[in-house]
C-alpha positions as CSV (number, residue, x, y, z in Angstrom):
1,M,10.1,-26.8,38.1
2,A,7.1,-26.4,35.8
3,V,7.0,-26.2,32.0
4,E,4.4,-23.6,30.8
5,K,3.1,-23.1,27.3
6,I,3.9,-20.0,25.3
7,T,0.9,-19.4,23.0
8,M,0.0,-17.0,20.2
9,P,-1.6,-14.0,21.8
10,K,-4.8,-12.3,20.5
11,L,-3.5,-8.9,19.2
12,G,-6.8,-7.4,18.1
13,E,-10.6,-7.9,18.2
14,S,-10.8,-9.5,14.7
15,V,-7.4,-11.1,14.7
16,T,-7.5,-14.9,14.4
17,E,-3.8,-15.7,13.7
18,G,-0.3,-14.2,13.8
19,T,3.0,-14.8,12.0
20,I,6.2,-15.3,13.9
21,N,8.3,-12.4,12.5
22,K,11.3,-12.8,14.8
23,W,12.2,-14.7,17.9
24,L,14.0,-12.3,20.4
25,V,15.2,-15.2,22.5
26,Q,16.9,-18.6,22.1
27,V,16.5,-21.9,23.8
28,G,18.3,-21.7,27.1
29,D,17.8,-17.9,27.6
30,Q,16.7,-16.7,31.0
31,V,13.9,-14.2,30.7
32,N,11.9,-12.2,33.2
33,K,8.2,-11.7,33.3
34,Y,7.2,-8.9,30.8
35,D,10.5,-9.2,28.8
36,P,9.8,-9.2,25.1
37,I,10.4,-12.7,23.7
38,V,8.9,-12.8,20.2
39,E,7.9,-10.3,17.5
40,V,4.5,-11.3,16.0
41,M,3.0,-9.8,12.9
42,T,-0.7,-9.7,12.0
43,D,-2.5,-8.0,9.1
44,K,-3.0,-5.1,11.5
45,V,0.2,-4.6,13.4
46,N,3.6,-5.8,14.4
47,A,4.0,-6.3,18.1
48,E,6.6,-7.5,20.6
49,V,5.0,-10.1,22.8
50,P,6.1,-10.1,26.5
51,S,6.7,-13.2,28.5
52,S,4.0,-14.1,31.0
53,F,6.6,-15.9,33.2
54,T,10.0,-15.6,34.6
55,G,12.0,-18.6,33.6
56,V,14.2,-20.4,31.0
57,I,13.1,-20.9,27.3
58,K,13.0,-24.6,26.9
59,E,11.7,-25.0,23.3
60,I,10.7,-22.9,20.3
61,V,7.9,-24.8,18.5
62,A,6.8,-22.2,15.9
63,E,9.5,-21.1,13.5
64,E,10.1,-17.6,12.1
65,G,7.8,-17.1,9.2
66,E,5.2,-19.6,10.4
67,T,1.6,-18.5,10.8
68,V,-0.1,-19.8,14.0
69,A,-3.7,-19.5,15.2
70,V,-4.5,-17.5,18.3
71,N,-4.0,-19.4,21.5
72,K,-2.1,-22.2,19.8
73,L,1.3,-23.3,21.0
74,I,4.5,-21.5,19.9
75,G,7.0,-22.6,22.6
76,Y,7.7,-23.7,26.1
77,I,9.2,-22.0,29.1
78,E,10.4,-23.6,32.3
79,V,9.4,-21.7,35.4
80,E,9.7,-22.2,39.2
81,N,6.7,-24.0,40.6
82,D,6.2,-23.3,44.3
83,T,3.7,-26.2,44.7
84,N,6.2,-28.7,43.4
85,S,9.3,-27.1,44.8
86,K,9.9,-30.0,47.2
87,Q,9.5,-32.6,44.4
88,E,12.7,-32.1,42.4
89,D,12.1,-35.3,40.5
90,S,8.8,-34.1,39.0
91,I,7.8,-31.5,36.4
92,V,4.4,-30.2,35.3
93,L,3.7,-30.8,31.6
94,P,0.7,-29.9,29.4
95,S,-1.7,-32.8,28.8
96,S,-1.8,-34.1,25.3
97,K,-5.6,-33.9,25.5
98,D,-5.6,-30.4,27.0
99,E,-7.0,-27.5,25.1
100,G,-7.2,-25.3,28.2
101,N,-5.1,-25.0,31.4
102,K,-5.1,-28.6,32.7
103,T,-1.8,-30.2,33.5
104,I,-0.4,-33.6,34.5
105,V,2.6,-34.6,36.5
106,A,5.3,-36.7,34.9
107,N,8.5,-38.1,36.4
108,E,11.6,-36.6,34.9
109,T,14.5,-38.8,33.8
110,H,17.6,-38.2,31.8
111,E,15.8,-39.7,28.8
112,N,12.5,-38.0,29.4
113,T,10.2,-39.0,26.4
114,S,6.9,-37.9,27.9
115,L,6.3,-35.5,25.0
116,R,7.7,-37.6,22.3
117,A,4.3,-38.7,20.9
118,R,2.9,-35.2,21.0
119,Y,3.3,-34.2,17.4
120,S,2.5,-30.8,16.1
121,P,0.3,-30.3,13.0
122,A,3.4,-29.3,11.0
123,V,5.2,-32.5,11.9
124,L,2.1,-34.7,11.2
125,K,1.7,-33.0,7.8
126,L,5.3,-33.7,6.8
127,A,5.1,-37.3,8.0
128,T,1.9,-37.9,6.1
129,E,3.1,-36.3,2.9
130,H,6.4,-38.3,2.9
131,Q,5.1,-41.5,4.5
132,I,7.6,-41.2,7.4
133,D,7.5,-43.4,10.4
134,L,8.0,-40.9,13.2
135,E,9.1,-43.6,15.6
136,T,12.3,-43.8,13.5
137,I,13.2,-40.2,14.2
138,K,15.0,-39.0,17.3
139,G,13.4,-35.9,18.7
140,T,15.5,-33.0,19.9
141,G,12.6,-31.0,21.4
142,L,11.4,-30.8,25.0
143,G,11.0,-34.3,26.5
144,G,12.2,-35.9,23.3
145,R,9.5,-34.2,21.3
146,I,9.9,-34.4,17.5
147,T,10.0,-31.0,15.9
148,R,9.6,-29.9,12.3
149,K,13.3,-29.3,12.0
150,D,13.9,-33.0,13.1
151,V,11.6,-34.2,10.2
152,E,13.2,-31.9,7.6
153,K,16.7,-33.0,8.7
154,H,15.5,-36.6,8.2
155,L,14.2,-35.8,4.8
156,Q,17.4,-34.1,3.8
157,A,19.5,-37.0,4.9
158,A,17.3,-39.3,2.9
159,K,17.6,-37.0,-0.1
160,E,13.8,-36.7,-0.4
161,P,12.1,-33.5,-1.5
162,I,11.0,-31.0,1.0
163,S,7.2,-30.9,1.7
164,K,4.7,-28.8,-0.2
165,M,4.3,-26.6,2.8
166,A,8.0,-25.7,2.8
167,K,7.9,-25.1,-0.9
168,Q,5.1,-22.6,-0.5
169,E,7.4,-20.5,1.7
170,E,10.3,-20.6,-0.8
171,I,11.2,-17.6,-2.9
172,P,11.5,-17.7,-5.9
173,D,8.8,-20.1,-6.9
174,R,9.9,-23.2,-8.8
175,D,8.5,-22.0,-12.2
176,V,10.4,-18.7,-12.0
177,T,13.8,-18.4,-13.7
178,V,16.4,-16.6,-11.6
179,S,19.7,-15.5,-13.2
180,G,23.0,-15.0,-11.4
181,K,22.4,-11.3,-10.8
182,D,18.7,-11.5,-9.7
183,I,17.9,-10.9,-6.1
184,A,15.4,-13.3,-4.3
185,I,13.7,-11.5,-1.5
186,P,11.8,-13.6,1.1
187,V,8.2,-12.6,1.6
188,T,8.0,-12.1,5.4
189,G,6.7,-9.6,7.9
190,V,4.3,-6.9,6.9
191,R,4.7,-7.7,3.2
192,K,3.5,-11.3,3.8
193,A,0.5,-10.1,5.8
194,I,-0.5,-7.5,3.1
195,A,-0.2,-10.2,0.4
196,N,-2.4,-12.6,2.3
197,K,-5.0,-9.9,3.1
198,M,-5.1,-8.7,-0.5
199,V,-5.5,-12.2,-1.9
200,L,-8.4,-12.9,0.5
201,S,-10.0,-9.6,-0.5
202,K,-9.8,-10.2,-4.2
203,Q,-10.9,-13.9,-3.9
204,E,-13.9,-13.2,-1.7
205,I,-15.1,-9.7,-2.6
206,P,-16.6,-9.0,-6.1
207,H,-15.1,-5.6,-6.7
208,A,-16.7,-2.8,-8.7
209,W,-15.4,0.8,-9.3
210,M,-16.6,4.3,-9.7
211,T,-14.8,7.6,-10.1
212,V,-15.9,11.2,-9.8
213,E,-14.1,14.4,-10.6
214,V,-14.1,17.2,-8.0
215,D,-13.3,20.9,-8.3
216,V,-11.5,21.7,-5.0
217,T,-10.2,25.1,-6.0
218,D,-11.9,27.0,-3.2
219,M,-10.8,24.4,-0.6
220,V,-7.2,24.6,-1.8
221,H,-7.2,28.4,-1.6
222,Y,-8.8,28.3,1.9
223,R,-6.3,25.8,3.2
224,D,-3.3,27.5,1.7
225,K,-4.4,30.8,3.2
226,I,-4.6,29.5,6.8
227,K,-2.1,26.6,6.9
228,A,0.8,28.7,8.3
229,A,-1.2,30.2,11.1
230,F,-2.8,26.8,11.8
231,E,0.5,25.0,12.2
232,K,1.9,27.8,14.4
233,R,-1.2,27.6,16.6
234,E,-1.7,23.9,16.7
235,G,1.8,22.6,16.3
236,Y,1.1,20.2,13.4
237,P,0.3,20.7,9.7
238,L,-3.2,21.1,8.2
239,T,-3.1,18.7,5.3
240,Y,-5.6,18.5,2.4
241,F,-6.2,14.9,3.4
242,A,-7.9,16.0,6.6
243,F,-10.5,17.9,4.5
244,F,-11.2,14.8,2.5
245,V,-11.5,12.5,5.5
246,H,-13.8,15.0,7.2
247,A,-16.1,15.1,4.1
248,V,-16.2,11.3,3.7
249,A,-17.1,10.9,7.4
250,K,-20.0,13.4,7.0
251,A,-21.2,11.6,3.9
252,L,-21.0,8.2,5.5
253,K,-23.4,9.5,8.2
254,E,-25.9,10.2,5.5
255,F,-25.2,7.0,3.6
256,P,-24.6,4.3,6.2
257,E,-24.9,1.6,3.6
258,L,-21.2,2.1,2.7
259,N,-20.2,1.7,6.4
260,S,-21.1,-2.0,6.3
261,T,-19.7,-5.5,6.3
262,W,-20.8,-8.6,4.4
263,A,-21.6,-11.5,6.8
264,K,-22.7,-14.5,4.7
265,D,-26.5,-14.4,5.2
266,K,-26.7,-10.8,6.4
267,I,-25.2,-7.3,6.0
268,I,-24.0,-5.6,9.1
269,Q,-24.4,-1.9,9.0
270,R,-21.9,-0.4,11.5
271,H,-23.0,2.3,14.0
272,H,-19.6,3.9,14.5
273,I,-17.8,5.6,11.6
274,N,-14.2,4.5,12.0
275,I,-12.1,5.5,9.1
276,S,-8.9,3.5,8.3
277,I,-6.1,5.5,6.7
278,A,-2.7,4.4,5.3
279,V,0.5,5.6,6.9
280,A,4.0,4.3,6.4
281,N,7.6,4.4,7.6
282,D,10.6,3.8,5.3
283,H,9.8,0.1,4.8
284,E,6.3,-0.8,6.1
285,L,2.7,0.2,5.5
286,F,0.2,0.5,8.4
287,V,-3.6,1.1,8.5
288,P,-4.5,2.9,11.8
289,V,-8.1,4.0,12.4
290,I,-9.6,7.4,13.2
291,K,-12.4,6.4,15.6
292,N,-15.8,8.2,15.4
293,A,-14.5,10.4,12.6
294,D,-18.0,11.9,12.0
295,E,-17.8,13.5,15.5
296,K,-14.4,15.1,14.9
297,S,-13.6,18.5,13.4
298,I,-11.1,19.0,10.6
299,T,-8.6,20.1,13.2
300,G,-9.2,17.0,15.3
301,I,-8.8,14.7,12.2
302,A,-5.6,16.6,11.2
303,K,-4.3,16.0,14.7
304,E,-4.9,12.2,14.6
305,I,-3.4,11.9,11.1
306,N,-0.2,13.6,12.4
307,Q,-0.1,11.4,15.5
308,F,-0.4,8.2,13.4
309,V,2.3,9.3,11.0
310,K,4.7,10.0,13.9
311,K,3.9,6.7,15.6
312,A,4.4,4.8,12.3
313,R,7.8,6.4,11.7
314,A,8.9,5.6,15.3
315,N,7.4,2.0,15.2
316,Q,5.1,2.9,18.1
317,L,1.7,2.0,16.6
318,K,-0.2,-0.4,18.8
319,S,-2.8,-3.0,18.0
320,E,-5.6,-0.8,19.4
321,D,-4.6,1.9,16.9
322,M,-5.5,-0.6,14.0
323,E,-8.7,-2.0,15.3
324,G,-12.3,-1.3,14.4
325,G,-12.0,0.3,10.9
326,T,-15.3,0.4,9.0
327,F,-14.3,2.3,5.8
328,T,-10.9,3.2,4.3
329,V,-9.7,6.4,2.7
330,N,-6.4,6.1,1.0
331,N,-4.2,9.1,0.1
332,T,-2.8,7.8,-3.2
333,G,-2.4,11.4,-4.4
334,T,0.6,11.7,-2.2
335,F,2.6,9.8,-4.9
336,G,1.1,11.8,-7.8
337,S,-1.4,9.2,-8.8
338,V,-4.4,10.6,-10.7
339,S,-6.4,7.3,-11.2
340,S,-6.3,4.0,-9.3
341,M,-8.5,1.1,-8.3
342,G,-8.0,0.2,-4.7
343,I,-8.4,-3.3,-3.2
344,I,-11.0,-3.2,-0.4
345,N,-9.7,-3.6,3.1
346,H,-11.4,-6.9,4.1
347,P,-14.0,-7.1,5.7
348,Q,-15.0,-3.6,4.9
349,A,-17.4,-2.9,2.0
350,A,-15.5,0.0,0.3
351,I,-12.3,2.0,-0.1
352,L,-11.9,5.5,-1.4
353,Q,-8.8,6.6,-3.2
354,V,-8.0,10.3,-3.0
355,E,-5.9,11.1,-6.0
356,A,-3.5,14.0,-6.7
357,I,-4.9,17.5,-6.8
358,V,-3.9,18.8,-10.3
359,K,-4.4,22.3,-11.7
360,R,-5.7,22.1,-15.2
361,P,-8.0,24.0,-17.6
362,V,-11.7,23.4,-17.1
363,I,-14.7,24.8,-19.1
364,I,-16.9,27.1,-16.9
365,N,-19.7,29.1,-18.6
366,D,-18.2,28.2,-22.0
367,M,-14.8,29.6,-21.0
368,F,-11.6,28.0,-19.9
369,A,-10.5,28.5,-16.3
370,A,-7.5,27.1,-14.4
371,R,-9.0,25.0,-11.6
372,N,-7.6,22.6,-8.9
373,M,-9.2,19.2,-9.8
374,V,-9.0,15.8,-8.0
375,N,-10.4,12.4,-8.8
376,L,-12.0,10.3,-6.1
377,S,-12.0,6.6,-7.0
378,L,-14.3,4.3,-5.1
379,S,-13.9,0.5,-4.9
380,L,-17.0,-1.3,-3.7
381,D,-18.2,-4.7,-2.6
382,H,-20.9,-5.5,-5.1
383,R,-22.5,-8.0,-2.7
384,V,-23.2,-5.1,-0.3
385,L,-23.4,-2.0,-2.6
386,D,-24.6,-1.1,-6.1
387,G,-24.0,1.9,-8.4
388,L,-27.1,3.8,-7.3
389,I,-26.2,4.2,-3.6
390,C,-22.5,4.6,-4.3
391,G,-23.2,7.3,-7.0
392,R,-25.2,9.2,-4.5
393,F,-22.5,8.9,-1.8
394,L,-19.8,10.2,-4.2
395,A,-22.1,13.0,-5.3
396,R,-22.5,14.1,-1.7
397,V,-18.7,13.9,-1.0
398,K,-18.2,16.0,-4.2
399,E,-20.8,18.5,-3.0
400,L,-19.2,18.9,0.4
401,L,-15.7,19.4,-1.0
402,E,-16.7,21.8,-3.7
403,N,-18.5,23.9,-1.1
404,T,-15.6,24.0,1.4
405,N,-14.3,27.6,1.5
406,E,-13.5,30.5,3.8
407,K,-17.2,31.1,4.5
408,T,-18.4,27.6,5.0
409,A,-15.6,25.6,6.5
410,T,-15.5,24.9,10.3
411,I,-12.0,24.1,11.3
C-alpha cells in the first residue's frame, strides 16, 4: 500500500491559500477517486475538493477553520500501489525533505514511528510557545506522527493556557464581556474570508471617496416601459443594475486608469474590463465577474447578472466565475442605501457603490420637478488614482446614464 499526500488545491489564479471549512470524510473512510472529501473556502469561492485517489483516509492534518497555503499538506490517504503490491511489509511515505513528489520506502511495523519526527508548523509553534519537549508526547497520527490535537491535549492535561494561535480563533475575544443570554457565533466560512480580505484592503490601501448625483429619470421611464416585454422575450428580468454596469464598462474603456492594480513599484493597467458584482444567497455573499463587460450589450449584462444570482442561490458558483475581476460595481441601492463608502476589493483600485434610486424634488430652470435621482459613490486607491481622473470618470458615467432613453439606448 502507498500513503499519498492530500494537499490544498489552487482554486483560482490569484488564490494563495484556502481555509478548511468542513471535512466531508473521517479517518478510516473509504473513498473513490473524484469523491468530494473536503469543503475549502477562499476569498473568492467555496468549493468541494474531490479526492485524487481511491483509498482510505489515514490522517486529517489540517483542522476545520485552519487556513493552509496552496499545495501544503492537509491530510493523508492510503491507496493501492501496484509497484509495491508484492511487498506487503512496505509502504511508500513522503520524504521529510520533500517539497515535490519524491518518496522513500520505509518498513512498516506495529509501532511504525517513521513519521514521528515530522512536525507540522502548527505543532512546532505550540511546542515553541509553551516550551514543550515533543519527545514526551505520544503521537496519534499516521506513523506515530504528533498532531496539533496531541499537543493541545497535553497542554490541557498540564493545565497550561492554550497557545496564542488558538486564542485568535476563539469567539468571543478575551476582552469582550459575554452575558448569559448573549450568543457567541464562531467566525468561519465565507464570513471569515470576507473579514480577512477587508482587513487586508483597509490596512494596505489608502482609501479616498467621491460621490456624484445622477438624474436617471429618462432611464427609469425607458426601462419601466420595456421591462415586461423584455422579460417575456428573453426569459429573465431587465434590472436597473444592468444599465449601471453597462455605463461603467463604457467609461472604464475611456478611463483605463481606474481599471488598474497597484504592484509595489509599478501600476498594472488591465487590458480586459472584468467587472465584479456582489450576489448572495440567504447566508453568504459572493463576487462573480462579468468578463469583458465593455463588449457586452445591456441585454448580455442583464443575462449574466441573472445567471450569477441563480447560481449563488443554488450554491453552484465555481472558482472560475470569481476570477479576474478588475473593477467592482456594488448594488447597495437594493437595500435602500442612499450613501455609503465601499471597501475596495483588493487588489483592485476602485469600487463603485450604486445607491437607491429615489424620486425627489429637483430644481430645473428655477422650477421644482419630481425626478428619479441616484448617488454613485466611488472608493479609490489613492496610490493609483487621484481626484482629477476619478472626477472625470464619474462625470462620464453620469453623462452616459443621464442620456440613456428610448432614443439613445441600445438594448
